[in-house]
C-alpha positions in Angstrom: 0.0 0.0 0.0 2.9 2.4 -0.4 2.0 5.8 -1.8 3.1 6.2 -5.4 4.0 9.7 -6.6 1.6 11.2 -9.1 1.2 14.5 -10.9 -0.5 16.0 -7.8 2.9 15.6 -6.0 1.3 13.9 -2.9 -0.9 11.2 -4.5 -4.0 12.8 -3.1 -5.9 10.5 -5.4 -5.4 7.7 -2.8 -7.9 9.6 -0.6 -10.4 10.2 -3.4 -10.3 6.5 -4.3 -10.8 5.4 -0.6 -13.7 7.9 -0.1 -15.5 7.1 -3.3 -17.7 4.3 -2.1 -18.1 5.4 1.6 -18.4 9.2 1.7 -22.3 9.2 1.8 -22.1 6.7 4.6 -19.6 8.8 6.5 -21.9 11.8 6.3 -24.9 9.7 7.5 -22.9 8.4 10.5 -21.7 11.9 11.5 -25.3 13.3 11.1 -26.4 10.5 13.4 -23.7 11.4 15.9 -21.7 8.2 15.9 -19.0 6.7 13.7 -19.9 3.0 13.0 -17.8 1.9 10.0 -14.1 2.1 9.1 -13.0 5.3 7.3 -11.1 7.4 9.8 -7.7 7.2 8.1 -8.9 8.8 4.8 -11.5 11.2 6.1 -9.5 12.7 9.0 -5.9 11.9 8.1 -3.1 12.3 10.6 0.5 13.4 10.3 3.0 10.6 9.4 4.6 8.8 12.4 1.5 8.4 14.6 -0.1 5.3 13.1 1.8 2.2 12.5 -0.6 -0.1 10.6 -0.1 -0.4 6.8 -3.4 1.5 6.3 -2.4 4.3 8.7 0.9 4.6 6.9 -0.7 4.6 3.5 -3.0 7.5 4.4 -0.5 9.5 6.5 0.1 13.1 5.6 3.8 13.9 5.2 3.7 17.4 6.6 2.2 20.9 6.3 2.7 21.1 2.5 0.7 17.9 1.9 -2.0 19.0 4.4 -2.3 22.4 2.6 -2.6 20.5 -0.7 -5.3 18.4 0.8 -7.2 21.5 2.0 -6.8 23.2 -1.4 -8.0 20.2 -3.3 -11.6 21.0 -4.5 -13.1 17.8 -3.2 -11.0 16.7 -0.3 -10.8 20.2 1.3 -14.5 20.6 1.1 -15.2 17.2 2.5 -12.9 17.7 5.4 -14.5 20.9 6.3 -18.0 19.4 5.8 -17.2 16.4 8.1 -15.6 18.7 10.7 -18.7 20.9 10.7 -20.9 17.8 11.1 -18.8 16.8 14.2 -18.9 20.3 15.5 -22.8 20.3 15.2 -23.2 17.2 17.4 -24.6 18.1 20.7 -24.5 16.1 24.0 -21.8 13.6 23.0 -18.1 13.5 23.8 -15.6 12.9 21.1 -15.1 9.4 22.6 -18.8 8.7 22.2 -18.8 9.9 18.6 -15.7 8.1 17.4 -14.7 5.5 20.0 -11.1 4.7 20.9 -8.6 5.1 19.3 -10.4 7.1 16.6 -11.0 9.9 19.1 -7.3 10.3 19.2 -7.0 10.3 15.4 -9.6 13.0 15.2 -7.6 15.1 17.7 -4.5 14.6 15.7 -6.2 15.4 12.4 -7.8 18.6 13.4 -4.6 19.8 15.1 -2.7 19.2 11.8 -5.3 21.0 9.7 -5.6 23.9 12.1 -1.9 24.5 11.4 -2.2 24.0 7.7 -5.4 26.1 7.0 -5.4 29.8 6.4 -9.1 29.8 7.4 -8.8 27.5 10.4 -11.8 28.5 12.6 -13.7 25.3 12.0 -10.7 23.2 13.3 -10.2 25.6 16.2 -13.9 25.2 17.0 -13.5 21.4 17.2 -10.4 21.8 19.4 -12.3 24.1 21.7 -15.5 22.0 21.8 -14.0 18.5 22.3 -10.4 19.1 23.7 -10.8 22.3 25.8 -8.7 24.1 23.0 -5.7 21.8 23.5 -3.8 20.6 20.4 -2.5 17.1 20.1 1.1 17.4 21.3 2.4 14.5 19.3 1.1 16.1 16.1 2.6 19.5 17.0 5.9 17.8 17.6 5.9 16.3 14.1 4.8 19.5 12.2 
């Protein structure tokens, strides 16, 4: 599952391919307030070095440049913001109740990464405030 360089420089196509058959299900699950299927790696990707499974490594973001490319991608950036907004709209549930363990940690890592990568990062800061008392994921910050 190694990433193969492509014309986009970061092989962002790997995310589009993974999301193609499940994105509508992801939106339904988030609207219902609970993740039930397996999609965390390619919807809320993390910085490289945190996940050690082959899947986590395949979908790991190499750094701020790739994270910015992800955000600027016309489909991926919009979907990440949409999914983050859906999580932010959930009331009365903790991040652990929404995602379960360890996906709650992956969400924290992902929104920390994208809060640093985004010029307009309020949606990510809102998630950090709501679910993590404003605290960033220190392991992600250390790798940025």
